[in-house]
VOBA-1610 file (N, C-alpha, C; in pm, whole numbers, padded with zeros to 5 digits, always signed):
BEGIN
Met-01424+03276+02357Met-01304+03250+02266Met-01260+03114+02253Ser-01273+03034+02356Ser-01229+02897+02340Ser-01327+02822+02266Gln-01454+02857+02261Gln-01551+02795+02178Gln-01506+02809+02026Leu-01469+02932+01998Leu-01435+02970+01856Leu-01305+02890+01821Met-01216+02881+01918Met-01088+02804+01879Met-01120+02664+01864Leu-01210+02603+01938Leu-01241+02460+01926Leu-01306+02439+01785Val-01389+02528+01742Val-01449+02515+01614Val-01341+02526+01497Leu-01251+02623+01512Leu-01148+02639+01415Leu-01050+02513+01411Phe-01016+02463+01537Phe-00931+02354+01539Phe-01008+02230+01482Gly-01136+02220+01507Gly-01215+02107+01446Gly-01212+02118+01294Leu-01234+02231+01238Leu-01238+02258+01095Leu-01102+02226+01038Leu-00993+02265+01110Leu-00858+02230+01065Leu-00824+02084+01058Met-00882+02013+01168Met-00870+01865+01167Met-00944+01811+01043Leu-01059+01859+01021Leu-01144+01808+00913Leu-01073+01826+00770Val-01011+01946+00753Val-00941+01979+00629Val-00819+01874+00617Gly-00748+01860+00733Gly-00634+01762+00729Gly-00676+01625+00696Ala-00785+01576+00749Ala-00830+01443+00725Ala-00871+01422+00577Val-00941+01520+00532Val-00984+01511+00385Val-00860+01516+00294Ala-00765+01601+00338Ala-00642+01612+00255Ala-00570+01479+00247Ala-00562+01407+00370Ala-00496+01284+00382Ala-00566+01174+00297Leu-00696+01190+00276Leu-00762+01093+00194Leu-00742+01113+00042Tyr-00739+01244-00004Tyr-00737+01264-00142Tyr-00598+01311-00197Leu-00496+01325-00121Leu-00363+01345-00167Leu-00311+01221-00244Lys-00253+01258-00362Lys-00199+01148-00440Lys-00056+01099-00382Asp+00014+01188-00328Asp+00151+01154-00281Asp+00142+01091-00152Thr+00196+00974-00130Thr+00183+00901+00001Thr+00250+00979+00115Val+00364+01037+00093Val+00429+01102+00204Val+00345+01223+00247Ser+00295+01294+00161Ser+00207+01414+00191Ser+00079+01364+00265Ala+00017+01254+00222Ala-00085+01201+00295Ala-00064+01156+00440Ile+00053+01103+00452Ile+00102+01063+00594Ile+00118+01183+00677Leu+00186+01279+00625Leu+00216+01410+00697Leu+00075+01475+00725Ala-00011+01471+00637Ala-00142+01539+00663Ala-00216+01464+00779Ala-00212+01335+00778Ala-00274+01257+00891Ala-00196+01286+01021Gly-00073+01308+01018Gly+00002+01344+01140Gly-00032+01477+01188Ser-00068+01558+01098Ser-00108+01704+01142Ser-00239+01702+01204Val-00333+01608+01157Val-00461+01592+01229Val-00434+01559+01372Ser-00350+01473+01398Ser-00318+01419+01535Ser-00266+01539+01618Leu-00173+01616+01550Leu-00114+01727+01623Leu-00216+01830+01656Val-00307+01862+01568Val-00415+01945+01601Val-00502+01893+01711Ala-00529+01768+01706Ala-00609+01697+01821Ala-00541+01720+01953Ser-00406+01710+01954Ser-00336+01734+02083Ser-00356+01880+02128Leu-00362+01966+02044Leu-00395+02111+02082Leu-00533+02125+02136Val-00626+02052+02081Val-00767+02052+02128Val-00764+02003+02263Tyr-00698+01884+02296Tyr-00696+01836+02429Tyr-00635+01932+02524Leu-00535+02006+02484Leu-00465+02095+02569Leu-00565+02220+02597Leu-00632+02253+02501Leu-00739+02367+02514Leu-00848+02320+02610Leu-00883+02191+02602Leu-00986+02146+02692Leu-00934+02119+02839Gly-00808+02139+02867Gly-00754+02121+02999Gly-00712+01979+03035Ala-00670+01913+02930Ala-00620+01770+02953Ala-00474+01766+02901Pro-00380+01828+02975Pro-00239+01830+02923Pro-00174+01689+02914Asp-00217+01596+03001Asp-00162+01459+02993Asp-00205+01390+02873Val-00335+01409+02838Val-00382+01346+02715Val-00322+01418+02585Ala-00313+01546+02595Ala-00249+01614+02485Ala-00092+01573+02466Met-00023+01563+02567Met+00113+01507+02557Met+00124+01367+02497Thr+00028+01282+02539Thr+00022+01146+02487Thr-00009+01145+02341Glu-00112+01227+02312Glu-00157+01227+02167Glu-00044+01290+02079Ala+00024+01390+02129Ala+00137+01444+02041Ala+00250+01348+02032Ala+00280+01275+02134Ala+00391+01186+02128Ala+00361+01055+02050Ile+00249+00997+02080Ile+00223+00866+02017Ile+00138+00889+01887Gly+00030+00968+01886Gly-00057+00986+01771Gly+00015+01066+01661Ser+00077+01173+01702Ser+00135+01251+01593Ser+00279+01212+01561Ala+00362+01190+01656Ala+00510+01167+01620Ala+00531+01019+01589Leu+00502+00924+01680Leu+00528+00788+01669Leu+00463+00728+01541Thr+00337+00750+01539Thr+00259+00689+01428Thr+00310+00742+01290Thr+00343+00872+01277Thr+00393+00931+01154Thr+00525+00870+01125Val+00609+00856+01211Val+00746+00800+01197Val+00730+00650+01147Val+00644+00568+01219Val+00623+00434+01179Val+00565+00423+01033Phe+00472+00504+01003Phe+00411+00505+00868Phe+00527+00538+00754Leu+00598+00651+00795Leu+00711+00682+00700Leu+00816+00574+00679Phe+00850+00513+00799Phe+00953+00408+00782Phe+00893+00285+00711Ser+00770+00250+00724Ser+00704+00140+00647Ser+00697+00172+00502Trp+00666+00295+00473Trp+00654+00340+00337Trp+00794+00329+00269Ala+00899+00380+00339Ala+01031+00381+00284Ala+01078+00227+00265Arg+01045+00137+00358Arg+01081-00005+00334Arg+01015-00058+00216Ile+00891-00032+00193Ile+00816-00083+00079Ile+00881-00030-00043Gln+00917+00091-00057Gln+00981+00149-00175Gln+01112+00080-00212His+01184+00040-00113His+01319-00018-00148His+01322-00171-00141Arg+01194-00230-00145Arg+01196-00375-00152Arg+01223-00418-00295Pro+01318-00516-00324Pro+01344-00561-00456Pro+01217-00630-00519Gln+01198-00607-00640Gln+01086-00669-00717Gln+01144-00799-00779Pro+01047-00907-00776Pro+01107-01023-00838Pro+01119-01010-00994Ser+01217-01072-01047Ser+01235-01055-01199Ser+01139-01148-01269Lys+01121-01117-01398Lys+01028-01197-01472Lys+01075-01332-01504Ser+01205-01352-01510Ser+01260-01484-01533Ser+01239-01581-01413Ser+01251-01522-01296Ser+01223-01614-01181Ser+01084-01650-01165Gln+00986-01563-01210Gln+00850-01595-01211Gln+00814-01702-01307Ser+00875-01696-01425Ser+00844-01805-01526Ser+00910-01936-01490Glu+01034-01932-01435Glu+01089-02055-01382Glu+01001-02131-01275Glu+00941-02046-01187Glu+00855-02110-01079Glu+00738-02174-01148Thr+00674-02105-01247Thr+00564-02164-01315Thr+00597-02289-01398Asp+00717-02286-01462Asp+00749-02407-01541Asp+00794-02523-01454Ser+00844-02500-01337Ser+00889-02605-01250Ser+00775-02684-01175Asn+00664-02623-01171Asn+00547-02697-01091Asn+00447-02740-01197Pro+00439-02867-01236Pro+00333-02910-01332Pro+00192-02899-01283Asp+00177-02909-01149Asp+00034-02895-01093Asp-00026-02769-01122Asp+00062-02654-01114Asp+00009-02525-01144Asp-00029-02508-01291Gln+00038-02575-01374Gln+00007-02558-01514Gln-00128-02630-01544Glu-00156-02732-01485Glu-00288-02809-01503Glu-00397-02717-01454Asp-00382-02634-01353Asp-00491-02557-01294Asp-00512-02428-01393His-00413-02385-01466His-00428-02270-01549His-00478-02313-01694Gln-00484-02441-01710Gln-00534-02484-01852Gln-00687-02493-01854Leu-00756-02446-01771Leu-00895-02464-01765Leu-00958-02387-01866
//
């Protein structure tokens, strides 16, 4: 029975990993990667390593997912530089203009 569960959990981890690679939505991909880690913690528990399972669940699944989501949210809310400020930077530095005239 445990062999069958290991195979099923392994397949579930594989599906989650492939889903994380091919999902277009970033949040869904992050959650899919977190689910792979969560299933890995169940595998460790099934193999008789509860300490490793707890560590994987806490760090691999929870903390990593939260850090990825936090980073993604920060990137989404970062102000984009305006076009006028970019053109002013180019106009103000004559050395840059010489390099671009090749």
